[in-house]
C-alpha positions as CSV (number, residue, x, y, z in Angstrom):
1,M,-38.6,-5.0,77.6
2,R,-35.7,-4.8,75.1
3,T,-33.7,-7.5,73.9
4,P,-29.9,-8.0,74.8
5,I,-27.7,-8.0,72.1
6,F,-24.9,-9.0,73.0
7,P,-26.2,-12.8,73.2
8,L,-27.1,-12.5,69.5
9,V,-23.7,-11.0,68.5
10,V,-22.0,-14.5,70.3
11,A,-24.5,-16.6,68.7
12,C,-23.3,-15.1,65.2
13,L,-20.3,-15.5,65.5
14,S,-20.8,-19.2,67.1
15,I,-22.4,-20.1,63.4
16,A,-19.8,-18.4,61.5
17,A,-17.0,-20.7,63.3
18,A,-19.1,-23.5,62.9
19,A,-19.3,-22.8,59.1
20,S,-15.5,-22.5,59.2
21,A,-15.1,-25.3,60.8
22,S,-17.3,-27.6,58.4
23,D,-15.2,-26.5,55.4
24,G,-14.1,-30.9,54.7
25,I,-10.3,-29.5,55.4
26,V,-8.9,-31.6,58.2
27,E,-6.2,-29.4,60.0
28,I,-2.8,-30.7,61.0
29,N,-0.2,-29.3,63.5
30,Q,2.4,-29.8,65.8
31,T,0.0,-29.9,69.0
32,C,-2.2,-32.9,67.6
33,A,0.6,-34.5,65.9
34,T,2.4,-34.9,69.1
35,T,0.1,-35.6,71.3
36,A,-3.6,-37.3,70.3
37,G,-3.0,-37.7,66.8
38,C,-4.8,-35.4,63.8
39,F,-7.9,-37.4,63.2
40,P,-8.8,-41.2,63.8
41,G,-6.7,-43.2,62.7
42,D,-3.4,-41.4,63.2
43,T,-1.5,-42.2,66.5
44,P,0.3,-39.6,68.5
45,G,3.9,-39.1,67.0
46,F,5.2,-39.0,63.9
47,P,5.2,-39.7,61.1
48,V,1.3,-38.3,60.8
49,T,-0.3,-41.2,59.1
50,I,-3.4,-40.1,56.3
51,T,-5.1,-43.2,55.2
52,K,-8.1,-41.6,54.1
53,R,-9.0,-39.5,50.6
54,G,-9.6,-35.8,51.7
55,S,-8.5,-32.2,52.0
56,Y,-5.8,-31.6,54.8
57,R,-3.9,-28.6,55.6
58,L,-1.3,-27.5,57.9
59,T,-1.9,-25.1,60.5
60,S,1.5,-24.4,62.0
61,N,5.0,-25.9,61.3
62,L,5.9,-29.4,61.7
63,D,9.1,-30.2,63.5
64,V,9.9,-34.1,63.5
65,S,13.1,-34.3,65.9
66,T,13.7,-38.1,65.3
67,T,14.9,-39.7,62.2
68,V,11.2,-40.9,61.2
69,S,9.0,-39.6,58.2
70,G,6.8,-36.3,58.8
71,I,3.7,-37.2,57.0
72,V,2.8,-40.2,54.7
73,F,0.2,-41.5,53.1
74,D,0.0,-44.8,53.9
75,P,0.4,-47.6,51.0
76,L,-0.3,-50.6,53.5
77,D,-3.7,-49.7,54.6
78,P,-6.5,-51.4,52.7
79,N,-8.7,-48.6,53.3
80,V,-6.9,-46.1,51.6
81,D,-8.5,-44.2,48.5
82,P,-5.5,-42.5,45.9
83,G,-6.3,-38.8,45.7
84,A,-5.6,-36.2,48.9
85,T,-5.0,-32.8,48.4
86,L,-2.6,-31.5,51.1
87,D,-1.6,-27.5,51.7
88,L,0.9,-26.7,54.0
89,G,-0.3,-23.1,54.1
90,G,2.9,-21.7,54.1
91,F,4.1,-24.0,56.5
92,T,7.2,-25.9,56.8
93,V,7.5,-29.7,57.6
94,R,11.3,-29.8,59.2
95,G,13.5,-32.7,59.9
96,P,16.9,-33.1,61.7
97,V,19.3,-33.0,59.2
98,T,21.0,-29.9,58.6
99,C,23.2,-29.2,55.4
100,T,25.7,-26.6,55.3
101,G,27.3,-24.6,52.3
102,E,25.9,-25.9,48.7
103,G,27.1,-27.3,45.3
104,S,30.6,-29.5,45.6
105,G,30.6,-27.8,49.0
106,L,27.5,-29.0,50.4
107,T,27.7,-31.1,53.4
108,C,24.8,-32.9,54.8
109,S,24.4,-34.6,59.0
110,A,23.9,-38.5,58.3
111,S,21.2,-39.6,56.3
112,S,18.5,-42.2,57.3
113,G,15.5,-43.7,55.4
114,S,12.9,-40.4,56.9
115,I,10.9,-38.9,53.9
116,G,9.1,-35.6,54.3
117,V,6.1,-36.1,52.8
118,F,5.5,-40.0,51.4
119,A,2.9,-40.8,49.0
120,V,4.0,-43.9,47.3
121,Y,0.1,-43.7,46.1
122,G,-0.6,-41.4,43.1
123,G,-3.2,-38.7,42.7
124,L,-1.5,-36.1,45.8
125,D,-1.9,-32.8,45.3
126,L,0.8,-30.7,47.1
127,R,0.8,-27.4,47.5
128,N,2.0,-24.3,49.2
129,G,5.1,-24.9,51.9
130,R,8.6,-26.2,52.3
131,V,9.9,-29.6,53.6
132,M,13.6,-29.4,54.7
133,G,15.8,-31.8,56.7
134,F,15.0,-35.4,56.1
135,G,17.5,-38.3,56.0
136,S,16.9,-39.3,52.8
137,Y,13.9,-37.6,50.2
138,G,12.1,-34.4,50.9
139,I,9.2,-35.4,49.1
140,Y,8.6,-38.6,47.3
141,T,4.9,-39.0,45.3
142,G,3.5,-41.7,43.4
143,S,2.4,-41.0,39.9
144,R,-0.5,-38.4,38.6
145,S,0.2,-36.4,41.3
146,R,0.5,-32.4,41.3
147,V,3.2,-30.6,43.6
148,S,3.2,-26.7,43.5
149,D,4.6,-24.0,45.0
150,V,6.6,-26.2,47.4
151,S,10.3,-25.8,48.5
152,S,12.6,-29.0,48.9
153,E,15.7,-28.4,50.5
154,G,18.8,-29.6,52.8
155,N,17.6,-33.3,52.5
156,A,20.3,-35.6,53.1
157,E,19.5,-37.4,49.9
158,W,17.1,-36.2,46.9
159,G,14.6,-33.0,47.1
160,V,12.0,-34.3,45.0
161,F,11.5,-38.0,43.5
162,A,8.2,-37.9,41.2
163,F,6.7,-40.8,39.4
164,S,4.7,-41.2,35.8
165,G,2.0,-38.3,35.3
166,T,2.8,-36.2,37.9
167,V,3.6,-32.3,37.1
168,I,5.4,-29.9,39.2
169,R,5.0,-26.3,39.1
170,N,6.7,-23.2,40.5
171,S,8.7,-25.3,43.1
172,T,12.0,-25.4,44.2
173,A,14.7,-28.2,44.8
174,S,18.2,-26.8,46.7
175,R,21.2,-27.7,48.6
176,N,20.1,-31.3,48.7
177,G,22.8,-33.8,49.4
178,G,21.8,-35.7,46.4
179,L,19.8,-34.8,43.4
180,G,17.7,-31.5,43.1
181,F,14.7,-33.3,41.1
182,V,14.1,-37.2,39.9
183,L,11.3,-37.2,37.4
184,D,10.4,-40.7,36.2
185,G,7.9,-40.1,33.7
186,A,7.1,-36.7,35.5
187,S,7.1,-33.2,34.6
188,A,8.9,-30.2,35.6
189,E,7.6,-26.6,35.2
190,G,9.1,-23.0,35.8
191,C,10.9,-24.6,38.7
192,S,14.3,-24.5,40.3
193,A,17.1,-26.8,41.2
194,T,20.2,-25.1,42.6
195,G,23.0,-25.9,44.6
196,N,22.5,-29.4,44.8
197,R,25.7,-31.7,45.4
198,E,24.4,-34.2,42.5
199,W,22.6,-33.3,39.0
200,G,20.4,-30.4,39.5
201,I,17.4,-32.9,37.5
202,S,17.4,-36.3,36.7
203,V,14.7,-36.8,34.0
204,S,13.5,-39.6,32.3
205,G,10.7,-40.0,29.7
206,G,9.2,-36.4,30.9
207,T,9.4,-32.6,30.0
208,V,11.6,-30.0,31.9
209,T,10.4,-26.5,30.7
210,R,11.3,-23.0,31.7
211,T,13.3,-23.7,34.8
212,I,16.4,-22.4,36.3
213,V,19.3,-25.4,36.8
214,R,22.4,-23.5,38.5
215,G,25.1,-24.5,40.6
216,N,24.5,-27.7,40.9
217,A,27.9,-30.2,41.8
218,G,26.7,-32.9,39.4
219,G,25.9,-31.2,36.6
220,G,22.6,-29.2,35.2
221,I,20.1,-31.6,33.7
222,S,20.5,-35.4,32.5
223,G,17.6,-36.6,30.3
224,L,17.1,-39.9,29.4
225,S,14.3,-42.2,27.1
226,G,12.9,-39.6,25.1
227,A,12.6,-36.8,27.8
228,V,12.1,-33.0,26.6
229,L,14.2,-30.1,28.0
230,R,12.8,-27.0,26.4
231,E,13.2,-23.3,27.3
232,N,15.7,-23.6,30.0
233,S,18.1,-21.7,31.9
234,V,21.3,-23.8,32.6
235,S,24.4,-22.0,34.2
236,F,27.6,-22.7,36.4
237,N,26.6,-26.5,36.9
238,T,30.2,-28.4,38.0
239,G,30.0,-30.8,34.9
240,D,27.9,-30.7,31.6
241,G,25.0,-28.4,31.4
242,I,22.6,-30.6,29.9
243,L,23.5,-34.4,29.1
244,A,20.7,-36.0,26.9
245,R,20.7,-39.9,25.6
246,S,18.1,-42.2,23.9
247,G,16.1,-39.9,21.9
248,T,15.8,-36.5,23.8
249,V,15.1,-33.3,22.5
250,V,16.7,-30.3,23.7
251,S,15.3,-27.1,22.3
252,D,15.5,-23.5,23.2
253,N,17.7,-23.5,26.3
254,A,20.2,-21.0,27.5
255,V,23.4,-22.8,28.9
256,V,25.9,-20.6,30.1
257,N,29.2,-21.1,31.8
258,N,29.2,-24.7,32.7
259,T,32.4,-26.3,33.9
260,Q,32.1,-29.3,31.2
261,A,30.5,-29.6,27.8
262,G,27.2,-27.0,27.5
263,I,25.2,-29.9,26.1
264,S,26.3,-33.6,25.6
265,A,23.9,-35.4,23.2
266,L,25.3,-39.0,22.9
267,S,22.7,-41.0,21.1
268,A,19.6,-40.2,19.0
269,S,18.9,-37.2,20.2
270,I,17.9,-33.6,18.8
271,V,19.4,-30.8,19.9
272,Q,18.3,-27.4,18.3
273,R,17.9,-23.4,18.9
274,N,19.7,-23.5,22.0
275,I,22.4,-20.8,22.8
276,I,25.3,-22.3,24.3
277,R,28.2,-20.0,25.7
278,Q,31.4,-20.0,28.1
279,N,31.0,-23.8,28.8
280,G,34.5,-25.3,30.0
281,V,35.3,-27.2,27.4
282,Y,32.9,-28.2,24.6
283,G,30.0,-26.0,23.4
284,L,28.4,-29.0,21.7
285,Y,29.9,-32.7,22.7
286,L,27.6,-34.6,19.9
287,V,29.6,-38.3,19.5
288,P,27.4,-41.6,19.8
289,E,27.9,-43.5,22.5
290,D,29.4,-47.2,21.2
291,G,26.7,-48.6,18.4
292,G,24.4,-45.4,19.1
293,T,23.0,-43.1,16.4
294,A,24.8,-39.3,16.6
295,A,22.2,-36.9,17.5
296,T,21.3,-33.7,15.0
297,Y,21.7,-30.5,16.0
298,S,20.3,-27.4,13.7
299,D,19.6,-23.2,14.4
300,N,22.0,-23.0,17.7
301,T,24.1,-20.1,18.6
302,I,27.6,-21.2,20.0
303,A,30.3,-18.9,21.2
304,A,33.4,-18.5,23.1
305,N,33.6,-22.1,24.6
306,G,36.7,-23.2,26.2
307,V,38.2,-25.8,23.6
308,V,35.7,-27.1,21.0
309,S,32.4,-25.3,19.7
310,V,31.3,-28.7,18.1
311,T,32.5,-32.0,18.1
312,G,30.1,-35.2,16.4
313,G,27.0,-34.8,15.4
314,I,24.8,-34.3,12.6
315,N,24.6,-30.3,11.7
316,M,21.3,-30.0,9.8
317,G,22.1,-26.4,9.5
318,G,21.4,-22.7,10.6
319,N,24.0,-22.6,13.3
320,S,26.6,-20.2,14.3
321,C,29.6,-21.1,15.9
322,N,31.8,-17.8,17.4
323,G,29.7,-15.4,14.5
324,T,30.3,-17.8,11.7
325,T,28.1,-20.0,9.9
326,T,30.8,-22.7,9.8
327,C,30.0,-25.1,12.5
328,P,32.4,-26.7,13.3
């Protein structure tokens, strides 16, 4: 008697499906979020509340139609274990806010306290997707987190708010009603901040490298408290391209076509090896704040700025102003 082949095929497919389902990654989608909850401890409706360490993955877009947050890593639950991975799977977590225009022409519908992805504890690894349309921040993540290949756009206030030790890579904050990235001891690498209503990036004690900052209404990058700003392209921002305070290092940037100063460095900063062209008023504005120490500048190329190439500061040599070494 010949053994039927079809049952064997079905059995093999069942085993494969079981292996795929047992990879340890917990799935989140619109259906489970709105009907039964996506896992034990998550009640039906938004926000999806995660209280356990583990790996989570979106398998559909999440449409949050009311003024609540999208996904919350609950900081109030005593069983929370810091450290979780959330793979957005190329999908979008979308709130009800809509924004039109960009930069100084940007308007967003009413703000609220909602956040797209909210992880007040550290150790979140967030990747691969889009967060948009929330009434406060797109993404809020605590210290020692990682954010990669994520876009935060069209939120009523800030795009991304990140804390000490967090590294953000290859991610975008665009057309938000406030700041693009706010980095409190965090760093951004290979990112972009474009068309935001206020500054593209505000960073204190962190690093911004190889990032495009363009068309923001408040200014390009505001660096505070020992920030490092290196190898960025900063252009067409309303206001200063770069504003540096409190020992910030500004090096190897291209700062072009901003409406005020290319670089303003107001206290004890180092400005070196930058290209600073065609800004509306100053190339370099290096007048210290009251009681502050003047910034130093060296090896910069400064040309075709609207009013003055350089005002203030301590010239350490190697600078070029409009093709001459007399600078200023």
